N, C-alpha and C positions, 0 to 999 in steps of 0.2 A: 544452403542452396535450395532445398525444397521449400523453405519458408518464403524465399523471394519468388519462386515459381508459383507458389500458392497465392501470394499477394497479387501477382500479375494476373493470374486466372480470375481471382475474385473481382478485381477492379474492372477488367474487361467484360466479365460476365454480367456485372451489374449494369455497365453501359449498354450492352447488347441484349440484356434481359435473357441470358442463357442460363437457366436454372441448373442444368447438369454441370456446367463448368464452374458455377459458383459453389456448388456442393463439393466438387473436387478441390477447389481452392481452399475451402475450409478444412478439408481433410489433410491437405498438404501442409497447412499451417499448424494443425493440431499435433501431428506426430513429433516434429522437432521441438515443440514447446514441452512435450512430455519428457523427452530425453534431456533437454537443457535443464528443466526443473529438477530432475532427479540427480544428474551427474555434476551439474555446475552449482545449483542453489541448494542441493541436498534436501529436496522436498520428499524424497523417498520413492521407492518403486511403485507404491500405490498411486501416487500422483501421475507417474509415467503411464501406468496401465490404463487410467481413465482416458488420457489423451490419445493413446494408441487405439483404444476402443473407438473413440470418436473418429479418428482417422480412417480406420478400417471400414467402419460402417459407412462413412461418407464416400469412400473409394468404391465400395460395392454398389451403393446407390447410383453413383456416377456411371459405372459400367452398365447397370441395369437400364437406366434411363437412356443411355446412348446407344446400346447395342441390342437390347431385348424388349423393345417397346411392344412387339406383338407376341412375346413369349414370357410375359410377366409372371405366369404361374411358376415356371421353373426358376426364373430370376428371383422371385420373392422367397422361394424355398431356400435358395442359397443365402439370401439376406437373413432369413429367420435363423438358420443354423449358425451363421456368423454372430448374430446377436446373442444367441444362447451360449455359445462357446466363450464369447467375450465377457458376458455377465458372470459366467462361472469362474473365469480367471479373477475377476475383481472380488467376488465373494471369497475365493480361496485366500487371496491376499489379506482380506479383512479378518478372516477367521483365524488364521495362523500367521501372525506377524511377530518377528521378521521371518517369513517363510523362506527367504533367499539365504538365510544364515543357518537356520535349523533344518538340517537335511533329513527330516522325517518322511514318512510315507506321503504326507501331504504335499511335500515339494515335488516328489516324483509323479504324484497324481496331477499336480498343476502342469508340469512340463509335458506330461503325456497327453494332456488335453490341449496344451498350447501348440503341440506339433500339428494336429489336424486343423486347428484354428489358423495358423500361419500358412500351412500348405493350401488350405481351401481358398483363403483370400488371394494369395499371389498367383495360384494356378488358375483361379477364375479370371484374374487380370490377364495372365498369359494366354489362356484359351481365347478370350474375347479379342485381345489385340491381334492374335494370330489369325482369327477368323476375319477380322477387318482387313488384314494384310492380304489374305487369299482373295477377298472380294475386290480389292483395289488393284491387285497386281496386273490385271488385264485391262485396266482402265487407262485412258490417255491422260495421265496426270504425271507430273514430274517425279522421277525415280526417288528423289530424297524423301518424298512423302511416304512412299512404300517402305523405304528403309526405316523411317520413323517407327512404323508399327511393328516391323520385324525386330528392331532394337528393344522396343517396349516389351514384346512377347518374350524374347530371350532373357532379358534382365529380370523380368518378373518371375520367370520360371526358376532362375538361379536363386533369386531372393526367397523363394518358397522354402528353402532348406535352412533358413536363418535361425530357427529355433533348435536345431539338432545339437549344436555344441553345448546347450544348456545342461544336457545330461551328464556332461563330463566336468562340471564345475566342482572343485573340491569342497568337502564338507567343512562347515564353520568358517568359511572364508568369504569375505565380501567380493563382489564383482570387481575385477580389475585391480585387485590388491597388488601393489608393486613388489611386495615381499614374497609373493607366491608365483612362481614362473608359470604354472599351469593355468591359474586364474587369469594371469596377465595375457597369456597367449590366447585363451578363449575369448576374453574381452576384446583383444586386438582383432581376432578373426571376425567377430560380430560387428565391430566398428568399421572395419574395412569393407565388409559386405554392404553395410548400410550406406556408407559414403559413396561406394561405387554405384549402388542403385540410384541414389539421389543424383549423382552426376549424370548417369545414363538417362534417367527420366527427364531431367532438365534439359540435357543436350538434345534429346529427341524432340522436345517441343520448341526449343529455341536454338535451332541449329544455325551456326554461323554461315554467312554467305559463301565463304571459301569452301566449306564442307558441302554445302548444297551444290555448288558448281562441280565439285569432284564427283558426287553421285550422279549428277545430271550430264556428265560427259558423254557426248555422242547422242544425246536425246534430242529429237526434233519434234517439237510440239505441233500436232495437227490442228489444234484449236488454240488460237492466240489468247490465252486467258490464264491468269494466276488466281488461285483460289484463296479466299480468306479462311480463317479458322472456322467461322460460322458455316460457310459454304461447305467446307470439308466435313464437318460434323453432320450436316444435312445429307451430304452425299453418302457417307458411311451408313447412316440410318436407313436411307433408301435402299442401298445395296443389301444390307443385312436383313431387311424385311421382305425381300423378294423371295418367292418360293422357287 
């Protein structure tokens, strides 16, 4: 689902020359490729980690370009920390492979660093989407647009806890081993969280007309205008850069 969303973003961004949306599209395509490569084609967790890193960095760049054009010092600091934490994850995978099987101190070091890595990325998303929602809630635009950013903020916050179950993975057991109930449950929790986030993210951007009408119930537009994605992005940028 995220892959299709990413492809749509990338195609439309190229047509409309929107760099931030193109970068988001690349990030949304990268993360599923990593998971599919690891769990379907058995390329290994190192392959997955590279693509997760690409996805996270692209996501943060999109957030920074969209919401923090006049606050790039703080935004770039977040990006720098994300890059450092991401590269650290990749290095640990290379140094101690298979780190996911051998539960030495290196594994717990990796997951201990993965926790702030994931927390930072998704809470940065959540904070930025919520800030956009607060700026838009008093604007005369359709309510479903405001709901979009609220949904993105809530789902991103919940997804920030995605790495916590890694601490409870049994020793010497591969992820999702069907013969180990604990590993299977942990894998299931992580998979459900990722699928739900992908669904909520895609639904927020491509909301069906019936759902839009539901959220718009009782809304009377003062200005007879429907905004395109490009106009919405520009409106949000303008609102967030106002002092």
